[in-house]
N, C-alpha and C positions, 0 to 999 in steps of 0.2 A: 426934973420931971421923972416920974416913975411910971411903970406899966399901968398902975391903977389909974393915973391921970389920963393916960392915953385911952384906956378902956372907957372912962367916963365921957371924954370928948367924942369918942367914936360911937358910943351907945352900944358897946358890945362887952362881953365878959373879958376878964383878964386872961382866961385860957385861950380865947380867940386871938388876942393880941400876941400872946406867947407863940401860938402856932404860926402866925405871920412872921414873927421875928426868927423863928426856927425853920422858916421856909416849908412848912407842912403843906401838902396838897389839899388837905381837908378844910379849905376855906374858899368861899365863893370869891370870884375874881373881883366883883364890885366891892365886896367887903374889904378885901386885901388892898385895893386901890385907895379906898377911903382911909384906912388905917395908915397907909404909907404917906398919904398927903399930910395927915396930922403929924406924923413923925418928922417929916421934912420941915413943915411949917414951924414946929416947936423945937427944931434942932435937937431932937432926942439922940440922934446920931449925927456925926458930920454928914453933910448932904451927900457927898460922894458915896459913903457907905450905905446910906439909906437907899439911894438909887440902885446900888448893886443888889441890895436885899430885894427890892421890888422886882428887879429883873432876874433874880436868882443867879447872880454871877458877881464875880469880883475880878476886875481886870489887873490882877497882880499874880506874881509867882513868888514862892518862898525859896530862899537860899539858906541852907543850914551849914555852917562851917564849924570846925572843931576848935579853932584858936585864932581869934581876930588879931592877936598881937604878932602872929607869925606873918612876915611880909609875903610869903608864898600865897597864903589864903587871901590876904588883903588885895593882892594884885589880881587874883582870879575874880574876886567879887567886883572889882572895878571894871574888868572887861565884860563880865556878865551883865552888869548894869547898863553899859553902853549898848550891848546887843539887844537887851530887853527893851530899852527905850526906842530902838529902831522899829520894834514890832508893836509899839504902843503899850507896853506892859510896865507895870510898876514892880519894884523888887522889895520884898519884906525880908530883911536880914536877921538871922538868928545865930547867936554864938553859943554853942553847946559847952564850951570850955572843957572839951574832952570828957564830958560827963554823959554817960549813956542815958541816965534818967532825964537829964535836961533835953537831950536830943528827942526822946520820945514825947516829952511834954510839948516841945515846939511843934512836932508833927501834928499832934492833936489840936493845938491852938490854930495852926494854919488851916487845918481841915474845917474847923469851926468858922474861920474867916471866909470860907468858900472861895479860896484862891484857886487858880487854874491848875497849878502843879507845883512840884517841889524838886529842886536840884539839891542833892544831898552829898556832902563830903562827910563821911561817917566818922564817928569817934573810934579810938583805938580798940575799944572793947567790942565793937560791933561785929567784926568778921565772924567770930564763933557763935554769935547770937543773931545772925542775919535773918533768920526766919520770922523775927518779930515784925518785919515789914509787910509780911504777906497780907495781913488783915487790912492794913492801911492802904495797900495798893488797890484794894477793891473800891475804895472811896475816892482816891485821888491819883493822878499820874505822878510817878516818882522816877527820876533818873539818877544814876550814880556818877559822881565825878571824882577823879583822882585816886580814891581808895576803893579797890575792888571788894565785892562781897560774894558770899557763897551762892546767893539766889540769883535767878535769871532775870535781869533787868536791863533796860537800855542804859548804856554807859559811855563815858569818855574817859579813857585811861591812858597811861603811858606804858610802853612795853618795858617794864622795870627789869625783868630778867635779862633781856637782850642788851639794854643800855648798860647795866652793871657788867655784863659779860664783855662788851666792847671796851669799856673803860679799863677793865683788868687786863684784857688782851693787849691794850696799848702799853701798859706798864711792862708787860712781858716782852713785847716787840722792842721796847726801848732798853732792854737789858736787865730789868729788875727780876730778881728771883724770890726775894723775901718781901711780900706785899701784905700789908695789914688792911683790914676793913673795920670801920666803925659803923655798926649797923643801927637801924632804928629799932623801936620796940617790936618784938617778934609776935605780938598779938595782931599786928597789921600785915596784910598780904603784901603791901608795898615793900615792907622791910624784908620779909622772907623771900620774896622774888629777887630783890637786889642781892641778898646774901647767897641765894642759890646760883645766880648769874656769876657772881665772883668765884664761887667754888668750881663751877663747871669750866670756866675759862682756865683756871689753874690745872684741872685734871686733863683737859683737852691738850694742854701744852706740856704734859708730863711733869707737872710740879705738884708737890704734896699740899693737901689742905691741912694746915697746922692749926690746932685749937688755940695755941698761944698767939696766933696772929689775928684771931677774931675777937673783937672788942664790942661788947654789947652796950649801945647807947640808947637814948630815948628821943632823939630828934631835937633836943634842947641844947642850948649853949653850954651849960655846966657839964653835961655828960661828955661833950666833945672835948672840953678842957681836961676832965679827969682821965678819959681814955687816952688822950694824947700823952699825958704825963707818964702813963704806963708804957705806951708804945716807945717813947724815947729812951726807956731803960734798956730796950733790946737793940743793941748796936748793929745787929744784922739787918734790921728792917730798913729798906731804902725808899719805899713808896707806901702811901696811905690812900685808900679809896674811902671817902667820907660820904655817907648816905644822904646828907642834906646840908644846906648852907648854914643853918644855925650851929650845927655841930662843927662846921668848918671854922666859924668865928671863934668857938672855944678852942679849937686846935691852934689857931693863930696866936691866941693869948699864951697858950702853954709853950709853943715853940719860941716865942719872943722871950718869955721868962727864962727859958732854959739856955738861951744863947745860941741855939741852933739857927740855921738859915735855910730858907726855901728858895731855890731847889738845890743849893750846894750840898746840904747835909741830908735832906729828905725831900722827895717829890710828892706832890699832893694832887689828887683829882677829886673835885667836889661834884656831887651829883647835880647841884644847882649852883649857878654862878653867884658871886657876890658882886652886885652891880658897881659898887664904888671901889672895888679892888684895883681896877686899872689906874685909878687916880693916885693910888699909893704904891704903884709898881709891884703889886703882888704877882709872883710867878706861880699862879695856880691854874691848872687846867679844870674845865668845868663844862657842863651842858648849859646851853642857853634855853630856858623854858619858854615855849611859845604861848604865853598867857592869852594873847589876843585870839589865837586859833582855838584854844581850849574853851574860852568863854563863848566864842561864836558857836562852836559845835554843841556845847552844853545847851544853849538856848534853842538852837535849831532842832536838836533831838527832842527836847522837852515839848516844843511847839508841835512837832509831828506826833508825839505820843498823845498830846491833848486832842488832836484831831482824829487820831486812830488808836483806840485802846489796844489793838493787837500789834502795833508797831514795836519792834524790839531790836533796833540796831545797836551794835557795839562798835565803838571806834577806838583804835589805838593810835595815839598821836606820836609818830616817829620824830623825836627831837632833832635827829641829824638831818632828815629830809625837810622837816617843817621850817628849820632855821638855816638850811644850807650850810651846816657846820662842817668844817674840815678839822677833825679832831686830832690832837697831838698832845703828848706829854711835854710840858714846858722844858726848856733846855736843862741839861744836867751840869752846866758850867764846866764842861770838859772832863768831869769825873765819870769814870766807868760805873754804871749802875751795879749795885750789888757789892761794891767795895768801898770802904771808908778809909 
């Protein structure tokens, strides 16, 4: 069925049908109801969508993530879906594939679908281009999750600077003096905050920040693998802080191939834990990410933003408190850190 057919059955013009479908106020209510009944009867749209159009609402929220293949984002979406269901909301998931243009396309599409609001985990390129969201925010509530942006929006973030600082400090307290870091892409505030936390911990403990101990990754497995192969060439380095779990997987591959052992030859702190690591006896320290809490807070804040357009709360989820973690660097197998 086409708009022309609906117009004929309704006895109105195509322009009037189009105005109804686009939720224009310039249509008499009785005409709108007549057209919507014909739409539902003939299944021009799925009935649920047709009802939402007639009520000028859609009981759904949009979630835009940068990489659906990354377990971190998959787990967050799972928890968001559970929390949304509790509030009677549906979730429309969009995967931008780390492409800025895809992200913008999805935001426009979700607005056209008349959803209630958007939870956005932005692409890597978004931080320096954050202002693009300002126009869309006039049309729909948006909250930021995980990756911070320059503009002022409700958000649920992790205190990345403090967490990287604490992890690096633990290395130092365990006797390490030569500590490497594998960063994420520095177009992301997440990555720059973790790098700055690492640097500050060294300086506060009277250790030099050495350029040769900073290795620039991209949050993917291959970069963790390549950077670790470079790290292992430097026999002075005894500890590595890895900025996410995918790069840690790459590190594990490189360490295994080189014949080195963790933690006998090198200690590792991964920003995110590798869930199955304990089953293989991996001696890796890591933060346990409170996905359930992050999903819960994201939906809660979006819901409040939907109800009050002036609402602008920002939450930092402290991983140590949220998961009651007692952090430590895994044992050094009796070897003094800093000596090989």
